[in-house]
C-alpha positions, 0 to 999 in steps of 0.5 A, a space after each residue: 447668599 443664595 445658591 444661584 448668586 451671580 458671584 458663585 457663592 454657595 450658602 454652605 454645603 449639604 448635610 452628609 448623605 450617601 456618597 454619589 457615584 458619578 460617571 464623567 465623560 469630559 473633553 479634558 485630557 488625562 491627566 486633567 488640569 482644567 479647573 472644573 475637571 481637576 478642582 471639582 471632580 478630581 479633587 473636591 468631590 473625590 475628597 468628600 468620598 464621592 466616586 468618580 469614574 472617567 471617560 477621557 482621552 490621554 494627552 500623550 501618545 505614550 499614555 497607554 489606553 484602557 482602564 486605570 485607577 485614578 483618584 478613588 475611581 477608574 479612568 477609562 482612557 482613549 489613546 490619542 494621536 499627536 499628528 498634525 495632518 487632517 487624517 491624523 487629527 480625524 483619527 484622534 477624534 475617532 479614538 475619543 468617540 470610540 472610547 465614549 461608546 463605553 458609556 453604554 456598558 459602564 451604565 449597564 454594569 455599574 450602579 451610577 447615581 448620574 452621568 455627567 458630560 462636560 464640553 462634549 457634543 457627539 459624546 453627549 448624544 451617546 451619554 443621553 441615549 445610554 442614560 435613558 436606556 438605563 434610567 440614570 440622570 444625565 447632567 451637562 457642563 458647558 465651560 465655554 461657548 464652543 459653537 459661538 466661538 466657531 461661528 465668530 471665527 468663521 465670520 471674522 476671518 480668524 478661522 483657517 478653514 472658514 466653511 468647516 468652522 461655520 458648519 461645526 458651529 451651526 451643528 454644535 449650536 443645534 445639538 446644544 439647544 435642541 438635543 443636549 439641553 432639553 435632555 439634561 436634568 440640570 446644566 452647569 455653566 461657567 458664569 451668570 452671563 452664560 446662564 443669561 445668554 442661554 436663557 435668551 436662547 430658550 433654556 430654562 434659567 432655573 435649569 442652570 447653575 453657574 460654577 465660576 472659577 475658583 482655587 485651593 488656597 492651600 496651593 498658595 501657601 508656600 513659606 517665604 523661604 521656599 518660594 522660587 527666587 524672582 529678581 525684581 529691581 528696586 527701581 521698577 514698577 511691575 504691571 503684570 498679566 498672567 495667562 495665554 498670549 493668543 492673538 484673539 485676546 488682543 493683548 497689544 492693548 496692554 502695550 499701548 496702556 504701558 506706553 500711556 502709563 510711562 508718560 507719568 511713571 517711567 519706571 513702569 514695566 509690563 510683564 507677560 507671565 505666559 506665552 502664545 500658542 504660536 510665535 506670531 502671538 508674541 511677535 505681535 506684542 513685541 512688534 507693537 512695543 517696538 513701534 511705540 518705543 517701549 520694547 525695553 519695558 516689555 518682558 515675556 517670561 514664557 510658561 513656568 511652574 505655577 508656583 513660580 508664576 505666582 511669585 511674579 504675581 506677588 512681586 507685581 505692583 498692579 495686576 491686569 485682567 483685560 478681556 477683549 469685549 467680544 461676544 465669545 469672551 463675555 461669558 468667561 469666568 477669568 481664573 487669573 482675576 481670582 488668582 490675583 485676588 487670592 494673592 492679595 494684589 490690586 487689580 485693574 480690569 476692563 468692563 466684563 460681566 463677571 469681572 465688573 461684578 466681582 470687583 464691585 462686590 469685593 473692592 479688590 480693584 478698579 474697572 475701566 472701559 476697553 480704552 487705553 487712556 482710562 485703563 492707564 489712568 486706573 493703573 496710575 491711580 493704584 501705583 500712586 496709592 500704595 496704602 489703597 492698593 494694599 487695602 484692595 489686596 486684603 479685600 480681594 483675599 477676603 472675597 476669595 476666602 468666602 466665595 471662590 474656593 474649590 470647597 465653596 464651589 464644590 458645595 454648589 455642585 454637590 447641592 445641585 446634584 442632591 436637589 435634582 436626584 431628590 426631585 427625580 427619584 425621590 431620594 430612593 436611589 442609593 448608589 452602590 460603591 463597587 467597581 463595574 465588572 
């Protein structure tokens, strides 16, 4: 399968070569937990012997600022401010920006192969200037359409400060398309749909590589005797959703799906394994459940350790991956879908560029329109065919093993780096391994 496959499958890793030294400036907080930063950089590329130095902000105010050993490199941490007032939030951004300014000194003193910026805008401008000054290739990583999300929130009444969101979205869009993308030697994006969206805005398609969601299968390998205890009554059929419950996702849709399913399958229960960011997120779900008379069949577990959440997934009869069909969610690469498939579960998902593509290629589940009745019929089809559901689960697991492990996506990223570096410096640059003074 080609490197730019829309389902993210690399065609094998590159031949062994000199280790790269990468300076990564990321919006992820320390310690990193989001998939791209943690899985690709902190784990996979580090495991291959590449050195990663980080510019990032601490998540906790208790975390001391300054350099510290991290992985096989150094993390240069900015202090943070946990205050909720506008002034305190402004201070938090200022501390992060000031830390990003270290890119000039680091590139001057360190023999870096490249500088990679992920989901930053003002920080990207600093990195572009420093990279040009010190003749180091600049790469960009866009994991989420921030500009479009801000503009959507401003235009649909979601944003608390509409004019602020509108100005921020327009500025981010301008910087991204007119400065950051043209300056980048290469760009990593979240999905094939995001690549198509940016190509329609004028970014050369061959300058972008999709890096969709992935996971480490070893993380799932908990022996049955060591798995967290999850009590599932024998007479219940579990419909499960894993993830955040923020109201923008419009998950009251699933409550209405449950009501439709229970007309034919009264034993069906809906489990939300996660929580919202605000009490009203969960209140909206339970309010809809009460309105429809299914509140006793809806359960919200709250956040829990990942291994416990996965045990709930293992016990589910069917797993649900709904993504509200709004523009800002079309370019996402749902992690929950890959987790469901890796755990061998049949999935029902709505029409969505990547979900539809993955389920069509893998045979791991059914795709429905964003409509309660068709979605409910897809759920019932799986509940009524246990053998078919098991076959879907096996197909999903096989797909993840072949195409969506951290190792496979690490191949994609590493290959893109190698190709660009060979094209731009003719393979002549040989990165050093020493720590910047």
